[in-house]
C-alpha positions in Angstrom: 156.6 -139.9 72.0 158.4 -141.9 69.3 160.6 -144.9 70.0 163.6 -143.0 68.9 162.9 -139.9 71.0 162.2 -142.1 74.1 165.5 -143.9 73.5 167.4 -140.7 73.1 166.0 -139.4 76.4 166.8 -142.6 78.3 170.3 -142.6 76.9 170.9 -139.0 77.9 169.6 -139.7 81.4 171.8 -142.8 81.6 174.9 -140.9 80.6 174.2 -138.3 83.2 173.6 -140.8 86.0 176.4 -143.2 85.1 179.1 -140.9 83.9 178.1 -137.3 84.7 177.7 -136.5 80.9 175.3 -133.6 80.1 175.0 -133.4 76.3 172.8 -134.1 73.3 173.4 -137.5 71.8 172.8 -138.8 68.2 171.4 -142.1 67.3 172.3 -144.0 64.1 170.5 -146.8 62.3 172.3 -150.1 63.0 174.2 -151.4 60.0 172.5 -154.3 58.4 175.3 -156.8 59.2 174.8 -156.3 62.9 171.8 -157.2 65.1 170.0 -154.0 66.3 167.8 -151.1 65.4 169.7 -148.1 66.7 173.4 -147.7 67.4 175.1 -145.4 70.0 178.7 -144.5 69.6 180.2 -144.4 73.1 183.7 -143.3 72.2 182.9 -139.6 73.0 182.0 -140.6 76.5 185.2 -142.6 77.4 186.9 -139.6 79.0 184.0 -139.4 81.4 183.6 -143.1 82.2 187.3 -143.7 82.5 186.6 -147.3 81.3 187.1 -149.3 78.2 184.7 -148.9 75.2 183.2 -152.3 75.8 182.6 -151.8 79.5 181.2 -148.3 78.9 178.8 -149.6 76.3 177.7 -152.5 78.5 177.0 -150.3 81.5 174.9 -147.9 79.3 173.2 -150.9 77.6 172.2 -152.4 81.0 170.8 -149.0 82.1 168.7 -148.6 78.9 167.2 -152.1 78.9 166.3 -151.6 82.6 164.7 -148.2 82.2 163.2 -148.2 78.7 160.3 -150.6 78.0 160.8 -150.3 74.3 164.3 -151.9 74.3 164.5 -155.7 74.5 168.2 -156.3 74.5 171.6 -155.0 73.3 174.9 -156.0 71.9 178.3 -154.3 71.9 180.7 -154.2 68.9 183.9 -152.5 70.1 182.7 -149.0 71.1 179.3 -149.2 69.5 176.2 -150.1 71.5 173.5 -151.7 69.3 170.0 -151.8 70.9 167.1 -154.0 69.8 163.5 -152.6 70.0 161.0 -155.2 71.1 158.3 -156.3 68.7 155.4 -155.0 70.7 156.8 -151.4 70.7 156.9 -151.5 66.9 153.3 -152.7 66.7 152.2 -150.1 69.2 154.0 -147.4 67.2 152.2 -148.6 64.0 148.8 -148.4 65.8 149.5 -144.9 67.1 150.5 -143.6 63.7 147.4 -144.9 62.1 145.2 -143.7 64.9 146.4 -140.1 65.1 147.4 -139.8 61.4 150.5 -137.7 62.4 153.2 -138.6 59.9 155.6 -135.9 60.9 156.3 -133.9 64.0 155.8 -130.1 63.6 158.5 -127.7 64.5 158.4 -126.3 68.0 159.7 -122.9 66.8 157.9 -121.9 63.6 159.5 -119.1 61.6 158.6 -116.8 58.7 160.7 -117.9 55.8 160.8 -116.5 52.3 161.8 -118.8 49.4 162.7 -117.3 46.1 162.6 -119.6 43.0 162.1 -119.5 39.2 162.8 -115.8 38.8 162.9 -115.8 35.0 163.9 -113.1 32.5 161.1 -111.6 30.4 162.9 -112.1 27.2 162.5 -115.9 26.7 160.4 -118.8 27.8 161.1 -121.1 30.7 163.6 -123.9 29.9 165.0 -127.1 31.4 167.3 -125.2 33.7 164.4 -123.2 35.1 162.6 -126.5 35.8 165.3 -127.7 38.2 165.1 -124.3 39.9 161.3 -124.4 40.1 161.0 -127.9 41.4 163.8 -127.4 43.9 162.4 -124.2 45.3 158.8 -125.3 45.3 159.6 -128.6 47.1 161.8 -126.8 49.8 158.9 -124.4 50.3 156.5 -127.3 50.7 158.7 -129.1 53.2 159.2 -126.1 55.4 155.5 -125.3 55.3 154.6 -128.9 56.2 156.8 -128.5 59.3 154.7 -125.6 60.4 156.8 -122.6 59.2 155.1 -119.7 57.6 156.5 -119.8 54.1 156.3 -117.0 51.5 156.9 -118.2 48.0 158.2 -115.5 45.7 160.1 -114.8 42.5 161.9 -111.7 41.3 160.9 -111.0 37.7 163.9 -109.9 35.8 161.9 -107.5 33.7 164.5 -104.8 32.9 168.1 -104.6 31.6 169.9 -104.8 28.3 168.7 -108.3 27.5 165.1 -107.1 27.7 165.9 -104.2 25.4 167.4 -106.6 22.9 164.0 -108.3 22.4 162.3 -105.0 22.2 164.7 -103.6 19.5 164.4 -106.8 17.5 160.5 -106.8 17.6 160.5 -103.1 16.6 162.7 -103.7 13.6 161.6 -107.2 12.5 158.2 -107.8 14.1 156.1 -106.0 11.5 153.3 -105.6 14.1 152.9 -109.3 14.8 151.5 -110.5 18.2 151.1 -113.8 20.0 147.5 -113.7 19.0 148.1 -113.1 15.3 150.7 -115.8 15.1 149.0 -118.3 17.4 152.2 -118.5 19.6 152.4 -118.7 23.4 153.5 -115.2 24.6 156.9 -116.2 26.1 157.8 -118.2 23.0 156.9 -115.3 20.8 159.1 -112.8 22.6 161.9 -115.4 22.9 162.0 -115.7 19.2 162.9 -112.0 18.9 165.7 -112.4 21.5 167.2 -115.1 19.3 166.6 -112.8 16.2 168.5 -110.0 17.8 171.5 -112.3 18.4 171.5 -113.5 14.8 171.3 -110.0 13.3 173.8 -108.6 15.8 176.4 -111.2 14.8 175.9 -110.4 11.2 176.6 -106.7 11.9 179.6 -107.6 14.1 181.2 -109.6 11.3 180.6 -106.8 8.8 182.3 -104.3 11.2 185.2 -106.5 12.3 187.6 -105.3 9.6 186.9 -101.7 10.5 186.4 -101.7 14.3 188.4 -104.7 15.4 187.7 -105.7 19.0 185.1 -103.0 19.4 182.9 -104.4 16.6 180.5 -106.1 18.9 179.8 -103.0 21.0 179.7 -100.7 18.0 177.2 -102.7 16.0 174.1 -100.5 15.3 171.8 -103.1 17.0 173.8 -103.1 20.2 173.8 -99.3 20.3 170.1 -99.2 19.9 169.6 -101.7 22.8 171.8 -99.5 25.0 170.0 -96.4 24.0 166.7 -98.1 24.8 167.9 -99.0 28.3 168.9 -95.5 29.0 165.5 -94.2 27.7 163.7 -96.7 29.8 165.4 -95.5 33.0 164.7 -91.9 32.0 161.0 -92.8 31.7 160.6 -92.4 27.9 156.9 -93.2 27.4 157.1 -94.9 24.0 159.9 -97.3 25.3 157.9 -97.9 28.4 154.7 -98.8 26.5 156.6 -101.3 24.3 158.3 -102.8 27.4 154.9 -103.2 29.2 153.3 -104.8 26.1 156.0 -107.3 25.5 156.3 -108.2 29.2 152.5 -108.8 29.4 152.9 -111.3 26.6 155.6 -113.1 28.5 153.7 -113.1 31.8 150.7 -114.8 30.1 153.0 -117.5 28.8 154.7 -118.0 32.2 151.3 -118.4 33.9 150.2 -121.1 31.6 153.4 -123.1 32.3 153.2 -122.5 36.1 149.6 -123.7 36.1 150.5 -126.9 34.3 153.4 -127.5 36.7 151.2 -126.9 39.8 153.3 -124.0 41.0 152.1 -120.8 42.6 153.7 -117.7 44.2 152.5 -115.6 47.2 154.4 -112.4 46.3 156.0 -111.2 43.1 158.9 -108.7 42.9 159.9 -106.9 39.8 163.4 -105.6 39.1 161.8 -102.6 37.5 160.5 -101.6 40.9 163.5 -102.6 43.1 166.4 -101.2 41.1 165.6 -97.7 42.1 165.6 -98.7 45.8 168.9 -100.4 45.3 170.3 -97.3 43.6 169.2 -95.2 46.6 170.8 -97.6 49.0 174.1 -97.6 47.0 174.2 -93.8 47.0 173.7 -93.9 50.8 176.6 -96.3 50.9 178.7 -93.8 49.1 177.8 -91.1 51.7 178.7 -93.3 54.7 182.0 -94.5 53.1 180.9 -98.1 52.5 181.3 -97.6 48.7 183.4 -95.3 46.5 182.8 -93.2 43.4 185.4 -93.2 40.6 186.3 -90.2 38.5 184.0 -91.3 35.6 181.1 -91.1 38.1 180.7 -94.9 38.4 180.2 -96.4 41.9 182.2 -99.4 43.2 182.5 -101.6 46.3 186.1 -102.6 47.2 185.8 -106.1 48.6 189.4 -107.2 48.1 190.0 -107.3 51.8 187.2 -110.0 52.0 188.9 -112.1 49.3 186.5 -110.9 46.6 187.0 -108.2 43.9 186.1 -104.6 43.3 182.4 -104.7 42.3 180.7 -102.1 40.2 177.3 -101.0 41.6 176.4 -98.0 39.3 177.6 -97.4 35.8 179.2 -94.1 34.8 175.9 -93.1 33.1 174.0 -93.7 36.4 172.3 -96.9 35.3 172.0 -99.8 37.8 173.5 -103.3 37.4 172.1 -106.6 38.5 173.8 -106.4 41.9 172.2 -103.0 42.6 168.8 -104.5 41.8 169.4 -107.4 44.1 170.4 -105.1 47.0 167.1 -103.2 46.5 165.1 -106.4 46.3 166.6 -107.8 49.5 165.9 -104.6 51.4 162.3 -104.4 50.1 161.5 -108.0 51.3 162.5 -107.2 54.9 160.4 -104.1 54.7 157.4 -106.1 53.5 157.9 -108.9 56.0 159.6 -107.5 59.2 159.3 -110.9 60.9 161.4 -112.7 58.3 164.0 -115.1 59.9 165.3 -116.6 56.7 165.5 -115.8 53.0 166.4 -118.6 50.7 167.6 -117.8 47.2 167.2 -120.7 44.8 169.8 -119.9 42.1 172.2 -122.0 40.1 175.8 -122.5 41.2 177.1 -120.3 38.3 176.0 -117.4 40.6 177.8 -118.6 43.8 180.2 -115.7 43.6 177.4 -113.2 43.0 175.7 -114.1 46.3 178.9 -114.0 48.3 179.2 -110.4 47.0 175.5 -109.6 47.6 175.5 -110.8 51.2 178.7 -108.9 51.9 177.2 -105.7 50.4 174.2 -106.0 52.6 176.4 -106.4 55.6 178.4 -103.3 54.7 175.2 -101.4 54.4 174.6 -102.3 58.1 171.7 -104.7 57.7 171.7 -107.1 60.6 169.6 -109.6 58.7 172.3 -110.1 56.0 173.5 -113.2 57.8 170.0 -114.8 57.5 170.2 -114.8 53.7 171.1 -118.2 52.2 172.0 -119.2 48.6 170.5 -122.6 47.8 173.0 -123.4 45.1 172.3 -126.1 42.6 174.2 -127.7 39.7 173.3 -127.1 36.1 171.1 -129.5 34.1 172.9 -130.6 30.9 171.9 -132.6 27.9 174.0 -135.3 26.1 175.1 -132.7 23.5 176.2 -130.1 26.1 175.1 -126.8 27.7 172.0 -124.8 26.6 172.3 -121.3 25.2 169.3 -119.0 25.1 170.7 -116.5 22.7 171.2 -119.2 20.0 167.8 -120.8 20.5 169.3 -124.1 21.6 167.6 -124.4 24.9 165.3 -127.3 25.8 162.0 -125.5 26.1 160.1 -126.3 29.4 156.7 -126.6 27.7 158.0 -128.9 25.0 159.8 -131.1 27.5 156.6 -131.4 29.7 154.7 -132.4 26.5 157.4 -134.9 25.6 157.4 -136.7 29.0 153.6 -136.8 29.1 153.6 -138.4 25.6 156.3 -140.9 26.7 154.3 -141.7 29.8 151.2 -142.3 27.7 153.0 -144.7 25.3 154.7 -146.6 28.2 151.5 -146.9 30.2 149.3 -148.0 27.2 152.0 -150.5 26.0 152.0 -152.2 29.4 148.2 -152.1 29.7 148.2 -150.9 33.3 145.2 -148.5 32.9 142.6 -150.9 31.6 140.3 -150.2 34.6 139.9 -146.5 34.0 137.9 -144.2 31.7 139.4 -142.2 28.9 139.3 -138.9 31.0 140.9 -140.7 33.9 143.5 -142.1 31.5 144.5 -138.7 30.2 144.7 -137.3 33.7 146.9 -140.3 34.7 149.2 -139.7 31.8 149.6 -136.1 32.9 150.2 -137.3 36.4 152.8 -139.8 35.4 154.6 -137.5 33.0 154.9 -134.6 35.3 155.7 -136.8 38.2 158.5 -138.5 36.2 160.0 -135.1 35.2 159.9 -133.7 38.8 161.2 -136.8 40.5 164.0 -137.4 38.0 165.3 -133.9 38.8 164.6 -133.9 42.5 166.2 -137.2 43.4 169.6 -135.9 42.4 171.5 -134.0 45.1 171.0 -130.4 44.2 174.7 -129.5 44.5 175.5 -131.9 41.7 175.1 -131.2 38.0 172.9 -133.6 36.2 172.1 -135.1 32.8 168.4 -135.3 32.0 167.1 -138.3 30.1 163.4 -138.1 29.3 163.1 -141.8 28.4 164.7 -143.0 31.6 162.5 -140.7 33.7 159.3 -142.6 32.7 160.7 -146.1 33.3 158.4 -148.1 35.4 161.4 -149.8 37.0 164.1 -148.4 39.2 164.4 -145.1 41.0 161.6 -143.3 39.1 158.3 -141.6 39.9 156.3 -144.1 37.8 157.7 -147.0 39.9 156.6 -145.2 43.1 153.3 -144.2 41.7 152.5 -147.8 40.6 153.3 -149.1 44.1 150.9 -146.5 45.6 148.2 -147.6 43.2 148.8 -151.2 44.2 148.5 -150.3 47.9 145.2 -148.5 47.2 143.9 -151.6 45.5 144.8 -153.6 48.6 143.0 -151.1 50.8 139.9 -151.2 48.6 139.8 -155.0 48.7 140.4 -155.0 52.5 137.4 -152.7 53.0 135.3 -154.9 50.7 136.2 -158.0 52.7 135.6 -156.2 56.0 139.2 -156.4 57.3 139.5 -153.8 60.1 143.2 -153.1 60.8 142.3 -151.3 64.0 141.7 -154.6 65.7 144.3 -156.9 67.3 147.5 -157.0 65.1 149.1 -159.8 67.0 152.5 -159.8 68.8 154.9 -161.1 66.1 156.6 -159.5 63.1 158.2 -161.3 60.1 161.6 -159.9 59.1 160.1 -158.2 56.0 157.4 -156.6 58.2 159.9 -155.3 60.7 162.4 -154.0 58.1 159.5 -152.0 56.6 158.2 -150.7 60.0 161.7 -149.6 61.1 162.0 -147.6 57.9 158.5 -146.1 58.3 159.2 -144.9 61.8 162.1 -142.9 60.6 160.0 -140.8 58.2 159.5 -137.9 60.5 163.2 -137.6 61.2 164.2 -137.9 57.6 161.5 -135.3 56.6 162.6 -132.8 59.2 166.3 -133.2 58.3 165.5 -132.9 54.5 163.4 -129.7 55.1 165.9 -128.0 57.4 168.9 -128.9 55.1 166.9 -127.8 52.0 167.5 -131.3 50.5 164.5 -132.7 48.6 166.7 -135.4 47.2 167.0 -137.0 50.7 163.2 -137.2 50.9 162.9 -138.5 47.4 165.4 -141.3 48.0 163.8 -142.2 51.3 160.5 -142.7 49.5 162.2 -144.9 46.9 163.8 -147.0 49.6 160.4 -147.3 51.3 158.8 -148.5 48.2 161.5 -151.0 47.6 161.1 -152.4 51.1 157.3 -152.5 50.6 157.7 -154.5 47.4 159.9 -157.0 49.2 157.2 -157.2 51.9 154.4 -157.6 49.3 156.2 -160.3 47.3 157.3 -162.4 50.3 154.3 -162.2 52.5 150.7 -163.0 51.6 148.1 -160.5 52.7 144.7 -161.9 51.9 145.9 -165.5 52.0 147.8 -165.1 55.2 147.7 -167.9 57.9 145.1 -166.1 60.0 143.1 -162.9 60.2 145.5 -161.2 62.6 148.3 -161.5 60.0 146.0 -160.1 57.3 145.0 -157.2 59.5 148.6 -156.4 60.4 149.7 -156.4 56.7 146.8 -154.3 55.7 147.7 -151.9 58.5 151.4 -151.7 57.3 150.2 -151.2 53.7 147.9 -148.4 54.7 150.6 -146.5 56.6 153.1 -147.0 53.8 150.6 -145.6 51.3 150.0 -142.6 53.5 153.7 -141.8 53.7 154.2 -142.3 50.0 151.3 -139.9 49.2 152.5 -137.3 51.8 156.2 -137.4 50.8 155.5 -137.3 47.0 152.9 -134.6 47.5 155.5 -132.5 49.4 157.8 -132.9 46.4 154.9 -131.6 44.2 154.1 -135.0 42.7 150.7 -136.6 42.6 150.2 -140.3 43.1 147.3 -142.2 41.5 144.8 -144.5 43.3 144.5 -146.6 40.1 147.1 -147.3 37.5 
């Protein structure tokens, strides 16, 4: 049992025996300006103790010191009880962590959880916005899996709709039979070029028609009419349209797979809108039958959600074709059919779709699905550049592949300039540059609270100083160098570690022992930024420890062993935490 859990149990028992209080209590880290390791707020218990805050805290403090061997003493600051853990308990906790190699406590109630992320359209390559989605969803899946949950990683491939038809029409008119192979282009980039081409030609036609058609010019442009006709033919099963659709999608999938492999991302189950839209349409029609939805005179189907503070939402167009919402209804239903034991479904989608998911979850509820309340939208802010928002149609997005190549190149230049990799081979150097570049990209994005929008700076991401992955990776490599030297010198940290702790040692140990709690809270709140910033704080504390206390030139062997032990456990946590974020850490750098 951890020190914190032991203290929590003792406190609860003390509250029960002293004041008749039966409730869960929360422990806080003691603020640095006060003596103590954990703080208990006694104000909630005053109505039971019928005593002043100071007396209530003192009575509880006396009980804890008497009953819990881990607690050495306490002090009271108004209504806050600060308890001090004795040194030997910290050292025993260090030994136990190293002996059993259990960095986190697994959940007692594992669940089956589906996490959706990436979910791109098959009309363009992945871009910077997708990267935040992918890294966020993948790290959340990793954290939940590490706790012992059964996690199903999935994406819904947006492979149908008017945007897909635009690329198809553009290739048919302007492609002249070219393929990714004939042009030497990656498949998703190849198709994306025709999506941009459609927009360019469509705007030309719109300008030409404006004088004649006025506000209807955009919809009446020949290219847009062709795209709408292609969508209708696709839904009617036209074989020539289906063949072209299948061919162009296959080009895109090949390109996506190359990017996913480079990013170290995989999926357990893929869903395609081309499969689920029909299921959604059938469910919507059933909703019309049971009165959940209504059909207008023009044959379109709507859901009136105004009583829920939402709007009136179209679910089927007058020509019978499905909209995105219809597809999402079908996809949600299909997932619970495929995985009946699902307890949670997490949709990783940008905050521009907040309203969409409020509507979706309400529609599922109206259709009578009890699991609608277990669906969760993991909303995140957009990633922006110094010159503003990205626009796929205009070809002004930051391409994911190009961005990855850029950060790897910057990592290579930075690493070679500083000369940190002189001990490794050329192959190891190239792998290190990839590791640093990808780590820099992922960490720079993940360290920001997902609810906030962010500005991405490739140069800042590879800085070897500050809150960056390279800074953390370099510290891990330093720790591994210490461990190798300790092994060479025969220093066995499983022997006696003494009975004293220097302040820098204790500060580091206190932070280390909080890892399991931070990890669990980050996983269950879907907040990889909390884990990322914990690791950064850990590395900062370690560097203070390393710079202030000698390891191999310590006063005696006991101190050396203890500091090697602390270094070893720090390294394990850094590797585990960063690995959960999808970031590799090198042993040499």
